[in-house]
N, C-alpha and C positions, 0 to 999 in steps of 0.2 A: 333626357333622349334629346330636349334641344341643345342640350349640350354636346352632346357627341355628333350631332348636325351641325352646330357652329364650327369647329374644331376640323371637320371633314372639309365644309367650307373653305374655310382660311387653307387650308390643306389645296385644294383645285386652283385657288388663284394662283399658287408658286408650284404647278405643276409642269411649267416649262423647265425651270430648272435644271440642268445635267446632276445627276444627282453625285458623277465622278468631283466637280466641282463645290458640290457642297463636302464631301469627304476632305476636299482641299481646303477650304475655309475653316472646316472645326479641327483638323487634325484629330481625330479617334486615335488611341491606343491600339495598331493594328497588329491581327494573328491570323495566320494561315486557317487554323481552328474554325471563324465564323467569320461572318461580315462583319464589317462595322456600323457603327449607329443602332442597326438593330438586326435583331434576328427572329422575329414571328413576325411571319407575313400568313394575311387573310384575306379572299378575294372572291366578289360574289358575281358569278355571269347572270348579270340577268335580262342581258338581252337574246332573243329567241335565236340559233342556229340555223341557218338553213341546213337541210339534209345534202350532202353531196352525190351529183349522180352524172349518170351520163347514162347515153344510149341502152340499152341494153344489159346493162349492168348495174347490180345492187354494192352498194359499201355500206357496211360496218365501222363503225371507231374500235380499235384497238388501241386499248393501257398499253404504253410502253412501260417498267420499269429499269429505269436504267441504275437500279442498285446507288445511287448520289441524291443525299437531300442538298436542297440551296439553302435551304435555313434550319434553324435547330427546329422549327414545327412550324406549317405550313397548312391552312386550313380554306379547302375552297370549295366552295358553294356556287352550285346551278340550279337555276330554276328550269324545270323540264313540265312537262304535259301531266307527267304520274305526281308531279310534286318536286320539293327539294331532295338534290343527290348532294354527299358532299363528300370530299376528300383528305384524309389525314397524311401530309408526308415528314417525317421527323427522323432526324437524326440517332443514330440505334447507339453512339456513342454517351449519349444524354435519357434516353429512355425505350423502356424495355418494354414487349409487345402487351405484358400484363397490366402496364400503367394507361398504355395507350387505350386498351380496349375499355379501360375504368374512363376514362376523359370521353370517349365516343356517347360512352353512356349519359354520363352528367351534361356532354352535349346533347343530346337526345332528349334527357330531360327537361332541360332548361327551355327547350323547343316547344315540347307540350307543353306545360306550364302555360307558358307564355300564350300560348290560344287559348287556353282553355279557362286564363285570367288573368286578359287582358289590362284589367284595371289595375293589379297588385303592383304595389313598388318594386323596382328593381333589384333594389337591395334586401328585400325579401322571398324573392324567389328561390326556391331552393332547385342545390343540385344534386342532391344525394338520391337515390331511391330510400321506398319506407325499409327494405331492408338491411340498407348500409347504417340508416338511423338508430334503427335498432340494435345494429353493434355496436356503434358509437355511444348510446346513450345508457342502452339495457347488457349486452354480454360484455364488454369493458369495465364495466363499470358496477356489475356484481359483486360487490368486496365484503356485503353484509355477514355481520358473525357477533357472534355473543361477547362482551365487556364488561365489568363490574359498574356499570351506571352507576347507580347510588352510591359508591365507595369514593371515597378522596385518596391520594395517594400518600399520605402519611398513613394509613388504615392499610394498605398492603404493607408497608414495611412493618408495623404494628403484629401484623401475623407469622412475617416472617421470624421477625425477633419470637416469636411464642414456639414457632420450626427448631431455627436453630442460635439459644440464647450465647452460646460458649461455642459459636464460629468467628474467625476474625472478620471484622465487617470493612476496614479502613486501614489504610496503612500509610506513613509517609515516613519516610528515612528512617530512624529505628525505635520509630511510635508508635502503636497499633491500639485499637480500640475492639473489645466482642462487640458482638448485635446487642448483646444485654446493656452493656457500658455505652456503647452509641446513646442507646435510647433511653437511657435511667437521663444522662446530661441534657438530651433533647427534652426531655419532660421535663427536669429542674429548668431548664430555661423558658420553656412555653410559659409556665405558669407563673415566672419571674415576668413575662413578659405580657400577659394576660393583666397583670397587676397595671403594665403603665398603660391600658388601653386598649391591647394589643387583640384585635377579633375579628370576624367575618368582613370580607372587604379591606379590610386594613390593611396599605402598603405599609412594607417596611425595608429599609435599607439595609442594605449587609457589603460593608467594602471589607477585603479584608483577602490578604495573601494566601498561597495553595498553603493548607494547615487542615489538621483534624478540626480547629475552631469551625472550617470552612463549610462541612460538613454538618456540625453540630447547630451550626446558627440558622440552615439552611430549614432542617429538621425543625427545631426548636418554632422557629417562625410560624411551619404548614399547622406544627402540632396547636400552636396557640389561637388560628384561625385563620391566620394573616395570610399576604402573598408577600412574598421576596422581591426586592429590588435589585439588582447586582448589581456593583459598582466596580471595572476592574481597578485597582492600584494605580494601576501604570498610566489610565486616562487622565489627560489635563483635568490642571484642575479649575479652570472654568467650568469645561466640560461636565465633569463632575457637580459641579454647583447647581449648574440647570436641573441636570436628572435629578438632583435632589428636591430644586424648589418643585419641579414640575409635579412631578409623584408627591409634592407632601407630605412623606413620610415623617409622622412624627417620634417615630425612635429610631435609630443606625447602629448598627452592627457592628465592629471594628476592632482594629486593635490600638495597642497604645503606642505604637512606634507608627502612625498613620492619622492620631489628632490633630496635627500642626496642618496638616492638609486640610481634612474635613472642617476648622473649629471655625468657620463660616458660617455655618447650618447652624439652626437653631433647635435642629431633633434634640430626644435623648438620647444621650450618647453610652454606649454598653461596651468594653472592653472584652472581649472574649477570651484575652489570653490573660487579663490583669483580675479584673473584676469576680474571675471563682474565686480567687485567693482570700486568704485571714489578712484584716488590713494588719497595719504595725502594732498595733498595740493588744492583738488576738482574736479578736473581734472575728468572727465566722461572717463569710460572704452572705446577702443574700441570698444571692440565687444558688448557692451549695449547701441551705438550708430546705429550700424548697423538696417537696417530695416526688421520689422515683417514681411515679405507680404514673401507667398511663391515665391521662385526661377523657376524659366525657366528651365524645366528640360531637361539637358544635355545626360544624363546616359542612355545606350544603355541595354536591358535588359542580351546580354550576356556579359557587363559588370560586373567585381567584386563586389560583393559585400561585402565578407570577406573572411580573412586567419586565419584558425587555428592550431595552432601545436601542433603536438600530439605525443608521445613516437617515436623517431628512432633506430633502432637494430645499429646504427653506433655509439650509443653514443650521438648521436644528436638528436634534436628534429626535424622533418620535417612541415614545412607549407602546409595547404592544401588550396586550393585555389576555391572558392564555386561562382559561378555566380548570379545577379541576378534572373534568370528566374528559378533555380533550387530550391530558397530559395523561390521564389512564389508559385511556384507548390508544395511545403510544407506547405508549409504556410494557400494555400487556404485549400490544401484534409486535413490536422488535424482541420480547421476552423469547416468544416461541417462532422467528422469524430466525434468528441468532441463534436458538435452540441453549440458550443462554441455562446452568447448571452449577448447583455449590462447590463445585469446583475449580470454577472459573474464576483469573484472576483477571480484574481490567482496568487497565492505565487511563488515569484519569489526565485526559492530555489539555484537554482546550481549557483556555479562561473561562472565569466567572461569569466576565460578561457577556458568552458567546452562546446562543442558547443548546450548541451544541453539549456542551457543559451538564444538561439536566438527562439527555441521551445516555451518557456515560454513568451519572449516578444512579438514576433513581430505578431501570432495570438492573442493575448490579445489587441493590439493596433490597429489592423485591424477590430477586431467585437465591437470597444465601449467597451470593458470591462475594470475593475478596474487591473491594477497592483502593488502588494501588497507584496512591498521589505521586505524579511524577515531579524531578526537580529541575530546576533551570538547565543543570548543567549537563542534563542529560542530551539536551538540546547542540555541545557542540560541535556534534560533527553525528556523521549516519553512523558510522562504525561504533561511537560511544553509543548513542542512542538504542543501537541492536545490543551491542554488551550489557546496557544496564537491564534491556526487556529482560533480556536472556536470566542473568543473575537473578531479579525480580519473579521470574517465574508468569511473565504474564502470558494469557492466550488470548486474549482480546486489544485490538487496536482499533480505538477511532479516529481518525486522522484528517485533516486540512487535505484537501486532494495536492495542493501545492508541495504540500511536507510530502505524502506521497511518492509523489512525481522523481522527490529527490532521491528518497528511497528505492524507488521500484530502478531511475536509472545506474545505481551503484552497487546494485546485489550481484554476488558472482560466488563462483562456487568456493573461494575463501574469505567469504562476508556473506554465508548465507543469513536469514532468518533465522530467531531462537528456534529451538524444537519445539518447545511448549505451543508457540502460539499455533491455533488453530483457527484464526477470524481476523479480519482488516476489514474494517468500515471504513471508507472516505465519503465525502460529500462537498458539500461549500462552493465549486465551480466543476465547469468541465474539465474531465478525467482525456489526457491526451492520449490515443490510441495507439502511438508507438512504444509510451511507457506501458500501458496496458498488451502490447507483444514483449514487451523484455521481460514482464513480470509472469505471462503464462511461458514464457521458455525457462526461466529459472525459479519458476516457483511450483507451475503446474494446478493440479488442484489440492495440493498437499495444504494450500492453507487458503481456507476459503476467501472471496473477495468481493466484498457487493458497496454496490455505489447507493448512496444514498441523495434523493433532491428535496428541498423544501425551501420557501422561503418558513423567516420568523413568523408568519401571519399564521402559516397552517399548521403551527405548533409542532417545530424542528425537520420533520420530513412530512412528502407528501405520497413522493412514489419511490419505489426499489427495486433493483437490479443486480442479481446474482453475477457476476460477472467470472464467476469458474465454469459456466457453464454458455456465456455470451462471448461468442468471438467478434471484437469488433471490427468496423470494415473499414477503407481508405480514410475515413472522414472524421466520423463521430464516434463513441461511446454511448449506448443509449441509458436512460434516466429508469427505464423497467414499468413498473403499473401501479396502476393508486394502491396502497396497502389497506390494514383489513380497516370497513366504516369509512373512507375517504373517494371520493368520486372526481375525475378529471374532466375536464372537455376542453377542446381545441377549437377554437370561434374564430371567426372573421372579425372586422370593425363593426359590422351591425350585428353581433352577437348569433348570427348563423352556423353552425357546424359546419368544417369545411371537410373534404375528404382526404383520406388515408392519402398518406404520402405531403401532404397540400400545409403550408408552413401555416399558423395562425398563433392566437395568444392563448395561453394555457391559463384556465380557470381552476380552481382550487374548491369543491366543495366536501359538506360532513362533518363528521366531530371534530375535525383537526379545525375547523377555521378558526381565529381570534375572534375573540367580543370583538377588537374594534383597536385603536387608537386612544389614548389618557389622551382628555382635553384636549382632543380635536375632531369635534364633531362631525366638523364640512369632510376633512380626508377620507374618515371611517365613510361616508357615506361613498366619494366617490371611488373608492377600491372596496368597500364589501357591498356589491351588487346583488338585489333579487334576482330568482334564481330564475332565465327566462324563456326555460321548460317546462318550470312547474308544474301547470296545466297543459301542455300540449300531449294529444292521442297516445302517443308513441311512448309518453312517461309514466304514463299507469301501467303499462305490464311493470316497470320496475317497483312496483307497487305492490306487485303478486311474489315477488322476491320473499316476502315476509311470511308465507304463507308456508315455509320450505320443510316448517317441522315444527313442534311443541316444543315451548325451550320454558325453561326455569323464569319464575318472575320476577329473580334476582336480574336477570338478565334480559327485561323486556326491553325492548325500544320507542320511540314515540314513531308513530307516522312520520310526522316531517322528515326522518331521516332518511327514509326511504326517496324524497323531493325534497333533498337538499333547497333550504327557503333562500341561502347565500350562500354565493359566491365570491371567491377571494381573486379579483383582478392580477393577476403575477405579474405582469408586464415582462413575460417572459415567451421570446419566439421556441415553438414546439411545433411539430409536427407525429403524427402515428405512422409506425413502419405497415407493414403488410400483418407481421404475428400479435400485433396489439403493444408490441413496446414505445415508450414514447423514447423520441430525441430532442434533446436541447439545444436550441440555432444560434442563441445569445438573448440582449436585451430588445425589448420594444423603445422605451425610453433611455435615459442615460444612466439609470443604476448599474452595477458594474460587480464582478468579485475579484479581487487581489487576496494572495496569499488565504484562502478562506473567510474572506472578510465581504462581507456588502457594503457597496458606499455607495453613495449620492454622490455624483460630482458634483451638481449644482451646489450642493452641502460647501465642496470644497470650497468653489467659485463664490460663494456669499462670505466664506470668513475673509479668504484674501481681499474681496471687495471693500472689507475694515480698514483695512493696512491706509494709513493716509496718505502714504506716496502712490499708488496704485489707480491708474484710469480704468482700466479694461480688463480682465482675465479671460482666459479659457481652459479648460484644463480637458483634455484628453487620454485615454487607455494606449499605449505601442507596449506592441510584441516583438522585441530586435530578435527574438529568437524564440523556437519554440518552447513554451511552458516559461516564458521571462517577463512578464507583466509587467511594466510600472506605471507611474503616472509622470504625464510630462507637463506643466502648466506654462503658456504661453501667457506673456502679462506686455499691457504699454503703461508704462509711469507715466504721470502727470509731467509737466512742462515745469521746469525749474527745480525737478526735483532729484533725487540722487538715491539709488538704492539697488543697496548688498545682496547677494542670496544668500550672504548669512545671517544679515539680519531681517532677510524674510523666512527664510525656512526655520529663526528662532520663535519667527512671530506665530509662526504657524504651530512649532509643538507646542505655546502656550495654550493652544485653544482645539487639537487634533492631536489624536490618538497616531502615535507613531507610523502606523499601517497609510493615514491618510495622506501625510506628507507626499508631496511630490517628489521623485527622484531626482528628476532633471526641471530645469528654468529655464527658458529661453524668452530674449527682451526682443518685442518687435514694434519696431514702429507705430503699425496699425493691424488690427487683427482684419483678416480675408472676410468680406462680407457678400453674400451673395444678394441677387436681384431684389429682392425682398425685407435687404437689409438685415437680415441674421444672419451673425456667425458662420461662416464656412468651414466646418470643421475637417471637412475634407483637402481643403486649400491648404491649410497650416502645414510650415516645413517641416521635414523631418528632422529631429534632432541631432543634430553632430555630436560623433562621439569623439570629443574632449574632455579636455578639463579646464578650456578655457574662464567656464563661470567661477572655479574658485578664486577667492582672494589672495591665496597661499604661491605665493613666488613657486617658480618651477624648479626643483635640485634634482642631478641626474641624479643616477646611480652612482658609488663611489666604489663598490668593491664588486666580483661575480656574485658573490652571494643577495646585495642588495638588489645586483639586475637580473637574477634568475628572480627574487621574492615582484619585482615590479614587473615582469613580463606574466609572473602568475598571476598578479593582480588585475592587470590590463586584461588578458583573456578572462578572468570569471567576473570582470564588468563590465565588459564589452567597448570598450576604449583602446584609443590607440596608446596613450603615453599614459603612464603615472610616477610623479614624482615621489621623492620619499619621508616628505614630509607632508602627502595630501593625505587629507582622512578619507576613510575606506567610506563611512556612508554620506558623507558631504559630496563626493562621486557616485553616488547611487545605490550602495550597499543595503543591502538588509539581513534581516536574521535568515532565509533560505537559502543566499546566495554566501552568508557564512560558511551554511557546512558544506557547501560545493570550496569556498576557498579554504576551510580544513583542511578538507580532504587530498586536496592536490599538495598542500603544502606539507601534509603529515608522509604523501606516499614519494615525495621529492628529498626530503629532507631527515626524513627518518625518526623524526621526534615528536613529542607529546605537547602540546602546544597550551596555552591558556585561555579558554572562553573571557574569561573575566580583563586579563590583559588585553586583551584588545581592544575589547569595549573601555579601556581604561587609558590607552594613547593608541589609537587605531592608526598606525601611519608603516611606512615599509620602515623606516630606518628604524623605529622599537621591534618591532617584528623582528629583522636583522641581529640586532644585539639579543636579542632571549634567545634564539635559534642557535647563536655564538654560544653563548653559557651554557646552553644544553648540552650543545656537541663536546666544549672542553672539559664537561661534568664526566665523559667518559673517558675517564684514562687518559686522564691529560688529553683530551681533544680528539684521539686515536681508537678507532672502534677496533677490537681486535678479531681478525679473520678467525674462521673454523679450522682453517691450516695450522692456525698455532697451538690448538688445542690435541694433547697428547692423549689420545682416546683409551691406550693402552694401561693408560695410568690411572683415567677414569674407573677402569674395569674393577673397581677392587668393592668384595660385598661383607658390609657391617661385620665384622668378626662376632658379636653377639647374635650372631642369627646360627643356632646350630642346632641341632637336634639333640645332641648333648647323650641324656639316656632314656628319652621320650621312647615309648615303643611304638615300632605300625606293624598293622594288622593287614594284609594285603589284599584276605579275603572275606573283608565284610562287605556287603555290599550298599551304596551311600544311600540315606536319608535325608542328608543335608549338602547340596552343593553351594558351592559361592561362585559366582560366575562375575567377571568384569567387563564393561563394552558392552552391554545388553542391549542400547539402544543405537546401535552403531549397523551398517548393513551384516558384515558378517555376523556381528554379535546376535541380532534378533533369529539369525537361521539357527545358530547354536541352540540359541534358547529354545525353538523351538523342539529341533531336534530333540533335546536333554528333557526335554515334558513327554514327547511322544514314546521316547526311548527306553525312560524312568520312569520310576513310583517318587521319586526325590522330588521332596520342597528347594523350591533353587531361590538363593539371595542372590538379589541383584543387585551390585555395588553402582548406584546413579546418583548424579549432580543434581540437586531439585532443593528447594526449600523446604519440603516438608514431606512427608510421605504418601502423602494424599498426590503431589504433584509427580514424584518420583514415580508413582503406579502407575499414573497418567502417560507421563513420558514415555513408559514401559508400553504401556498397550498401543500408546500410539503409532510407537513403533511395527510394532506385529502386525497392525491392521494396516499402515502403508504397503507393508509388501506382503498382502492377502495372505497370514499364516496364525490371525487370529479365531480362538474356540473358546467359547464363553466357560467350559471346562477348566480355561488352565488358570482363572484367576486365583483362585485359593492358593493354589501353589507357588504363587509369581511375591516374593517379599523383598523388596525395596530397602535398600541400608543407604540413608544418604550418607553419602562420603565424598570426595575427590583424591583421584589419584596421584595427585602432585602433592599430596601435604604429606607429612608423615601421619604415621597410622593410617594414611588412607583416608585422614579427614575426619576419623572416628573417633570418640574419648578412649580412654584409654580402659575402662570397663567396658565399654561395649567391644572393644579389640580384642580383652581377652576373654568374654563369651564368646564371639563369634568361634576363637580358635580353639573352645572346647566344643563345641555343637559341628563344625563342617567336617565333611570324611574328606571332600576334594572339592578340589581349586582349581577352574578354567580360567586363565587369564589371557582372556582376546583384549583387554582396555588398553587404548592407547592414542595419543593425541596423532590424527596421521593428517600430514602435511608434505608437501613437496618441495615447498618453498620455503619453508621455515628452517632457517640452521640448527643445529645440535643445541646449541645454547637454548634456545627458544624452548626443544621439546623435549629438553633431559629429566626436566621436572618430572613430566608425567610419564616418559619414556622409561627412564632408567631407575628414578628415585619410587615411582610406583612398583614396579619389578621389586625393585629391594623390600618393598612394606609387604607385597603379596610372598614373597619367600620367608618374610619375618613372621607372617600367621600361619604359612605351614608349616615353620618350625614350634610352634607353643602348644602347651597341654597336649595335643598328640601330635605326630606324623601324619602329614595330609600331603597325597600326592599332587603334584603340578602338574598342569598340561598348559602347557606355554606355546599361543600363537607367536609365531616370529612371521618371516617374510623370506622367499630365498633372493631380495634382495643383499641380503647381508654377505652373500657370498664376492660381491669386489664388480658387479659391474661386465664381469666379462674380462677383466682385466690379466687373469691368472693364465698363463701359458699351461694349464691343464684344462683339458676339453671335457672331460667325465668329473662330473662332480659326485662325491660319494655321500651317501647319507652318514655314513659315521667318519667322515674326515671331521677332523680339526681347524676350525677358522682359521687357527694360526697357520696354514697352510695356502691361505689366501688371502690376496692385497686386501688393507679396510676402504669399504664401499665409501665411496663418494656423495653427498647429498646428505645433509642432517638427519632426516626421517631413516635411512637403511645405517648412518650411524649408531643413531639413537639404540635400534634393535639389535645392533651390532656387540655395542657395551652389556643391553638387557640380555643377550644371549651369553656371555660372556660370566653374566652374575650366576647365568642359571646354572651355567658348568660350572662355578664354583660348586654351588650347594649343592651340584648334584655328586659332588666327589666328597661335600661333608657329610652325605648318607640322607639330604631329602629326596625322596623316587620322584625323577621330572622325565616328562616328556615335552621334545620339542616337533612343533608344525610349523613345516615352511613354504605356505601357500605360493604360489606364482601371482598372477594377473587375475583375479576374483571377475569374474563375467556376469550375468545374470543367471535368472532361473532356465532350467535349460526347456521347462514347459511351457512357462507363463511368460519368460524374457523379463519380468520384474529386476532393475537393478537399480544403482546407484548411479546416476546420470553426472555425478557432481566425479566421479573416480576420472581419471587421468586418460584411462582408454578412450572413454568417452568423448569427454572432451576434445580430443584428439580427432577422432572421427567427425565430429560435427565442424573444427573449427578445420579440416582440410576439405570439407562439403564444401564450407565456406569461402577457401580460400578457390577452391579448382585444381587445386593441385596437390602432391603427395611426393616425397622425395622417395628417391632410385633405390636407396640402401637395400641390400639385401637382407629385412628381417624377418623373424618366421615370429609371429601372436600366437605368445599363449594366453586361447580364453579358457579357464578352468571356471566352469557353472558352479555357483554361490551354492546349488543346491547337493551336489556332488562335494565340495569341499567339506562342508557341514555333515553331511552325513556319514562321511569319512573320517574325520576327526572323532563324532562322538561313539562310532563306532570302535576305533581301536584305543580309544582312550579308556573300554571298559573290557580291553583283552587285557590279565594281567602279564601277558608277552612285550607288552607295549613299553611297557616300565623302563628308562631309561634311554629309549632310543629315540632316534630323529627320521621326521619324516617330511619328504619332501611329497610337495602335493600339485606339481602341475601336469598337463596337460599333455600327454606321451605322442600324440599327433596333431602338433601345432600346424597355423597355417601360416603359411610364405605371404608377406604384403601384398605381393602381384596379385596373388589371388582374392585377397581382400578388396580389393582398387579393381578387377575385372565385376566382382561381385557390384558393388556400386556402382558400376558402369552398367551392366545388365538392367540392373532397377533406373537407371534412368539419372541419374548424376552424373555430371561432366564433370571428368578428374584426370587428369592429365598429372605422369609422372616426369617429373624433372630432375636433375642435379639436386644433391643437397644442400652445394651454393645457392641454386637459384630460390631453392625451397625457402631457407632461412632469409633470405633477403624480400622474400614477398610476405612470409609472414611478419615480418618485423614491421613492414609498409602498412599491411593492413590491421596486425594484431593489435596495434596500440589503439585502436578503437574496443569500447569496452563490449559493442555488441558482439567480437567475436570471440568465440569460445574458448580459445587459447590465451585470450588476454591476461586469465589470471596467473598463467602458464610462463611469460614472457621473461621471467624472471629466470627462470629454469634452463634457458636457451642461451646460449651465446651468438652474437651476430656475426661473430669473427668465428670463422669454421676452421679447427685444429687440423692437424697436419694427419692425424691419424682418420678421423673423418673425412678429408680429402682421398687420402688412401681408400677408403672403404666403399667410393664411389666407383672405383673400378677394378677391386676385388674382392669375394668374401670376405668379411672379417671373419675372427676366430671367433666361433661360436660354441658356447660352453654348453654342454649336454649335461641335466640332472639324472643321476640315477636314484629310480623310486622303489628297489626293492622292499626294502622293510615294509611300503608301502602298499605294493603290490600283494607281497606276503599275508600281512595281518588282512584284506581285505579279500581273500583269496575262499571260494565257496559262498563268496553273496553277490548280491544282485548289483552291489555300489560298484559302477565304473560312470569312468572320463567320457563322456560321448566327445566323439571329435568334429575341431572345426568346421561344417561341413555347410551344404547349403540351405540343409533342414536347420540347421541349429541359429545360422547368419538371418533367414528367414524370420524366425522366431522374434529375434534380438529386434531386427528393424520395423518389422512389424509394431512392436512394442514401442520402440523411440519413434514411432512415424505418428501413432493413436494418440502417446500420449502429448505431443506437440513439441518434442524433444527438438527432434530433426522435421522439419518440412519434408511435405511429399514431393517427390522428384517433379522437374519442370516436365 
């Protein structure tokens, strides 16, 4: 109070200084949205005001609400005869009524407490009511749940081995181990380690590359009773040496190739890749001779499981000690939260030195899932990463948020997530709202997205938020609520609870809190503090939670759990939302996260200060564009000392990991200081986006190719110019920027580049040479065009595909059906109808690594379209194969076996992509069809129902206005577009097979739209992308186009019904909507919903498209290559007159469906309402403004 009084008196001494003069002298940043210098006003009217009076009149004061707030917040207090009277005035752009109501209540609470306890310290005066305290302490921290308190993590693994000994536990490249094999090897290693003295509380180092040995080593250490200390082989030698000495490990597990780097340490080395083998004299390895049986466990749950080193502010890393009970609680929690099951395949992404690796390894191995170890090559680009995940059948990804940012920004219809993927976990830094918005638009709820927050000191994760059901606001993405058996408190600097919505420091309590730091007792005391609420009255209510129910004695928790004795001081700024979710707002201290790694800036400064040429240094984080954080080093060198950036960068790389080496270095004459002599970090200059810090002389591009490359590099790196000999990494490049760089180079030059090549020679000149070689290797440097391909010559069916003397009985009801394309949109509905309308078993060709994964893909597809019924399961039999391979990717024996079992074939599978050329689609769509016909001709003749497309007719360029179902394709022009061309050739093969005696029916659907009742659709289809893209553009072409929207339920019901009629064989069926919708009526409907769309000429629309469409945010971005920016004469003519619109005769279809209820609904307001409701509800379309 004395300090406040003195500040006020000092201010009164200068009260005559005009405000305008003060503003002129201080030159603050000006804005029309707020007043300069201050935005909060408090006024106290303590002088009694005389009532205004006139003879014969009485006056009552009238409060006027002008609707304008002069400041962001004003509190006016007035002393009256009745007591204090107050009024809040606030800016409604910043505060809402609910928040201000709470603020008023807190103000009243404060005043009441001051009167009731005037002797209490101001810092201890509570703002919150008892109800609010109860909410924050009890209701939002009621996380009690059972878990195996007395068990260790390796015991949970051993229990799983008993349940599934023959299941695959871990996979790396072509190597794999079953659960039994992994357990046996870990047991042998554990027994050997015990002979070396390993036991409870003994730290054992493990420094290995990602491999099967990594998993064996970790489990072996734990089974021996020890705690593992992971060292990333990529760490600098000095950092590894420090960690080994600090942890005082007596034994170090490693690999032969790493011995030279680690040779200085005096620990006993065990090489996991060589010490298992017999020596040159044939003597068996001492490890291999150990028993493979489980050891008798002598480890307690309070013993250490691992110690992981994180960045330290003193310049040296600090080891965080985690106990088994903490690890077991987290493992059990995420197993339940993520719904992990034995059929899951979890990618092991993180490096061994990152605690997230434990989240990937242990939950997987205690639930019987398969752990898939990634390779470094997977990170060459996002497309490569997604493709590899698809090939590996990955179902769960645990990614650094920074990597997820890159992945989310590149998701398109042509580069979707793998079909097997069901869960993505992100964490390690704040998620960007704009990336979440892209994710929700592209993925929706098909793949669950979970955001995890937690420092290493709280055992991997402390809070969890399911972002599949959370929509980010404009500024932040929540980190969720505390996980099971963990508590979260947001406190001020006096350890008092802060109100909801008010920032404070986040403290974590509960089972997950680490034991402390290795060999740093003072730092442990500083960061792990006693719980200030342990004896408070309100916390007693928390203990009542233990009386919820009787529990098994195995899961009983100590009473102290409910009153966590220790809280970890995270140093993170956070606040509670009204719904109980927590928002992360940044760091209070100078610890930061970049690309998923937690970094103490002081550690980098301490290491830089060790350089003999540096006098002063400061490290800050800059974000030159959203999501691209980088470290910037400001330095002042000593007098008479010369210092090059190359030398300094090399010095740091010897002592720090790559992610801690600054991207930008700026040399200053002196660091700016605050009045109290501290470095004024806010006054440090913005780094210049130039290449001046390089010692390499600038050499300009010499060729157009080098010029293009230099421009791409400059854009990705965020600098103005790049020379052809400039080093990508010296310019600030890092692993995440490489992903962007490769994506852009691939899109521009249409070649696949080697990641290893870039690391070896990271210059424009080298990459340009590589691209030239790649381009020259394609037909002498010229890429053949699709026009050069003679499609008629392609339509040749293998002469060996001929039924010969094989018989065919058309009266046999099928008991076995073979279906291709069952996981696609139409394929899922065909499978559903076949299951509904027949009693047959359905053999489904599916691409997957295992039968279980194949079955899972099929079921996931049915569930996503709301078609699943548990009774279907036994009748769906996956056949693991590939349309693009000979014999459909099946073995010859299996192919022959199927030929004898199958009664009828539905060939719906195809690679569908409107931007791919014929040459890319040929394997799946043409060769695949040929192999289906081969299957139909062997052992016994099987009818084939081939799903083609109306696009084979040739885009309406023929003079014929009516296309009849029995017309030959030769009557029409060959279609344009790779997909239609591939189906044209496939249909020609089917026609040849028909002539040879194979009974074939052809079905040509038009534009397949969503379900007529539910609206469920394939939003990656061109029609939906076009609708969304036009809404984003705000315009549509005025061409006279008829929209053929044929609901998928009509198409699938019609195909299955027609295929079951004997009269349908040998016929072709058109499946189009007989009542299409003019484009103009679609535009009118969208306008009626509130979407602002104008009709413009085709020329104008294409121009707008190419201006806006180059952004990945536009739905038409993936389809740009199908449009030409130049408008053809025919397109111009179509703007002024009706184009010759072909009509498709559907007589065969109508005849076959006569007497049934299968009718194609008209495209009317009712159908459009169903579709747009679905598109808006799923988030594909934003609601109308």
